[in-house]
N, C-alpha and C positions, 0 to 999 in steps of 0.2 A: 196150528195146522200151516203144512207147508203147501200153500196156495199155488205156488210157481210148477208144480208137478200137473197140474190139470190142464186139460186143453179139449174143447168142443170137438165133436165129431166131424164139422166142416174145417176148423182148423187143422187137423190131423189128416182130413183127406187134402188139404194145401201142401202140407209138409210132403205126402207120398206124391201129388203132383210134381210138386218140384225135385223131388229124387228121380222121378221117371224122366223128367225134362231133361234134367242133367244127364242123366245115363244114356238115353237115348238120342239126344238132339245135339246139346253143346259138347259133351267130351267128344263123340265121334268126328265132329266138326274140327274140334282143337287138335285132334290126334291126326287128322287130314292135314291140319295147317304144320304140324311139327314134320311131317313126311315129307311136304312140298320143301319146306324150308332147310331140311337136312338135305335136300339134292341139291341147294344152291351153293355147297361146298364148303369151305372151312368154317366149323361150328364156333371157333373162338373168337371171329370177328363178324357173326352172323345175328344182327338184331331181331328178325324175324325170328329165328329160330328160338332164342332166348326168351322172346317175348310170348311165344307159343307154347314153351316150358311153363313158363311161369302162371300162364295161363291154366294149363292142364294140372299144374301142382294146385290151385287155386279151388279148381272144379274138383277134384278129388278130396281136398280139404272138407268143402262144403258138403259131397255126399257123404264124407265119414262122420262129418258132425252132425248131420241129419239122420243118420241113420241110427246112432248112438244116443241121441235127445228123445227122437221119437219111441226107442225101446223104453226109457225111463218115463215117459208120460203116461198119464192114466185119463182115459177117454171118459168124458163124463157126459151123461144123455140129457140133456137140457129140455127135451122135447115134454117131460114128465112133471118139469116142474111148474107149481101154480104161479100165475102171473100176478099176484097180489103185491109182493114185494120184489124189489130188484136183488136179482139173484146171479152167480155165475151164468156166464152165457145166454143172458136174455139182453133185452133193448130196452133202453128206456128214452122216452123225450123228455126234455129239461128245458126250463127257462131260466136263464139267468136273471136274478131279481133285481141287479144293477141296470143291466144294458137292455132286457127285455128279450135279447136274442134266445131264438130257440134252437135246439140242437138235439140229434139222435145219438146215443151212446150204445155202444155192444161191450158188455163187460166179459173180457176173453182171458186166455192164459198168455201168460209173457211172451210165449213162443208164436203168437197169433198176429201179435201188432205190425208184423213185418210183410205180411199179405193182404193184398188190395180188399178192402171193404166194398160194401154195397154203397153206389153213390149217396151223398148226403149223411152217411152214418160214419162217426169217429170210432174207431176200436178203441177202448181203453185198457189196460192192463189191470187184472185184479188185484196187483201189487203197486199200483201207481196212486197217488194222492186222490184223484178223481175216481179209481175204482174203489179204491177203498171208501170214500165219501159217500158214493152212491149205495154199496152195499147195504142191504136190509132196509133199505127206504121204501115208504109205500107212496102212492100217488097223494099228492097234496101237503107231502112233507118236503122240508128245506134240508138239501145236503150241504154242509159246510166243509167245503174243501180248503185244506192248508197246502197251496201250492207253491212252488217256489217265486211264481210271477207276483204272487198275493195271494189274500183270502177270497175266494170265492163263494156264494152262494146260490145253488141251483135248485129249484123247485121241481119235483118231481111231477110230469103231467101223465103221462101214460107208460104202461110196461107192457111188452109183449114180447 
């Protein structure tokens, strides 16, 4: 199963909010900057114009990418999931068995990790080593994580 096509409802809302912000705030501002820079004269040596046009292209590219990507994603309603096992879209509190450090994780789609999370919660992609290791674990079980920085053992303390 291709988990990279899944997204939570809040994740999709974040993408839609980003598109809205780009279209209604950032893009109009950069278009004004292009117009002002154009009025400064010779465009071939106008650094402000070139920078504004480059920013406009980047915004247009991001809007296009987010629209195309959001059309491919399948929104998963995680509110109906039982909280007995770590599943996509759920939060889990873990304790590193080596360091004793506790951490909240939110297992999300690959497109969600670039959006701000709740304070103290680390978003992990369902396709990442941590996300894969946490999936299917129950409270009291140990998730063995094979990460590039080495092996980690995370005890599942709580799921919500």
